[in-house]
N, C-alpha and C positions, 0 to 999 in steps of 0.2 A: 456261372462263370463270371459274374459281375463282382468286382472288388469290393462295392460298397453296400452290399446286402447286409452286413452284420452292423450292429451298433457300434458307436465308438463315444469316448468321452474327451472333449476338447482340453488341452492343457494350455495354460496362460504363461508359464514360466519356462524357458527364458522368452519366449514369443509364442504366438498361438500356433498350434500343432496338434495332430493326433496320431496314433497308431491303431492298427487292426491286426491282431494276432490270429493266425489261421485263416487269413481272409477267404481262401478258396477251398472247396473239398480237396482233401488230400490226393486223391488220384489225379484231379486236374493239374493241381499245383506240381505234382512230381512228374507229370507228362510234359508240362510246360518247360520245366528245368531241363528234362532230358531232351527236349526238341529246340531249346534256347538258341544254338547256333544256326540251326535250320530257320528259324524264327527270324533272327537277325538278318538273314539272307533272303527272307521272302518265301522260303521253301517247305513251309509247314502249314497245313490246313487249320490245325488246331490255333496256332498263333495268329493266322490271318482272321479267324472268327474271333479271337480275344481282342485284337486290336480293333477291327471294324466294329465290334460291340462298344468298347470304350471311347472310340472316336465319334460313334453315332449318338452316343449320350452325354458328349462333352457339356452341352448346355444344361441337362438335368445334373451332372456332376457339379459344375459351377454353381447351381442354384443351391444344392446341398451344401457346398462349402461356404457359400455367401451367408447363408441362413445359420449355420453351424458356428460360424467366425464372427457374425453379426456385422457383416460388411455390405456395402452397396453392390448392387448388380452390375456387372460389366459383360459386354460381348467379348468372348474370349476364344481363342482358336488353339487346338491341341496340337501338340508336336510329339514325336514319337522318337525314343532313343533306346539303344540296347547297350549300355555301358557295362563291359566285363572287366575285371581287374584279376590279374593272375598272381600267385605268390610271388613275393618279392622280398629281398633283403631291406629294401626301404620300407619304413614303416608308415608313413604319411602319404596318402594318395594325392591329397591337396588340402593346403593350409586353409586357414580362416579365410572366409570370403562370403560376399552375398551375390546371389545370381543376378544375371541382368534385370534391369528395371523394366523391360518389357514383359517379364514373366510374373503374373500374380500368384499362381499356385504351383508347386512343385509336389508331383506323385512319384514316390518311389516304390516300387515292388521288389522285394528280396527274393531270390531263389538260390538254391545250391545245397550241397550237402550240409547235413546237420552237425558235422564234426568240424566246420571251418572255424578257426581261431582268428580273432581281430576282424577286420573289415567294418567295424562300427562306424556309426556317424556321431557326430557331437554337435549340439546346439547351443548357442551362447547369445549373451546380449551385446557382446562387443568383440572386437578382434583380438582381446588378450584372453578370451575365454571365461569372462565373468559370468556367474550364474549357470554354469554349463551343466548340460544334461547328456548323457552318454546313452545312445540306443543301440544296443548290440546287434549285429548281423545275424539274422535269424530266417530260416527259409520260411516263406509264405507269409512275411510280414510286410504290411504297408505302412508307409509313412507319408503323411501330407503336412506341408507347412505353407503359410501365407508368406511370400516374398515381400520384405519391406525394406526400403532404404535405411541404413544404419541400424537396423533392428535384427533382421534375420541372419545372423552369422552363423556358419556351419562349416565343419571340415569333416573329411573322412579318412580312414586308415584302409590299408591294403591287407589281403589276407595273408597269413603266415602259411597256410596250406589250402589246398582246393581253390575253386573259381568263385569270386564274388560276382554272381550274376545279378543284374539288375534290370529292370524294365522302367523307364521313366516316361511320364506323360505330363509335361509342363503345360499349363493353360496360360497363353500368352494374350496380352491385351490386343485387341484388333486395332492395326494401324490406321 
């Protein structure tokens, strides 16, 4: 049930990131998706186990990313979010931005129906979309990137159908 058991390849353009396809066994990913709203409300045993596993391994995860991205180690604190986005006439969920500077890594785990259209994330080297890379929304995909000032620009789009379910675990610098 650990998101980072599978190998991945770090990409360097437009900034350092990686994805993992089919990160979890299909049965588990499907069940997490089914119990998403219960997990968000704290009413799912499976979600509790999933969150507890990843928060308890935050240091191990941070060390893995530091080594993979060739970055110095920092003491980081996990944060948990369950952002869901519903079909909308609006296309853009949030335009180009960089996450808060207290965040070193962003972990995004996608869940949802395989027939969802749109809902992608775009990564770029500036706020005009230079060197843009588009990563489509896909059930059971993990995206991880290093958050950097004036470097890690990204934006995301809303689904045209279905619910764009995501579980985020930013790893934040300890204040």
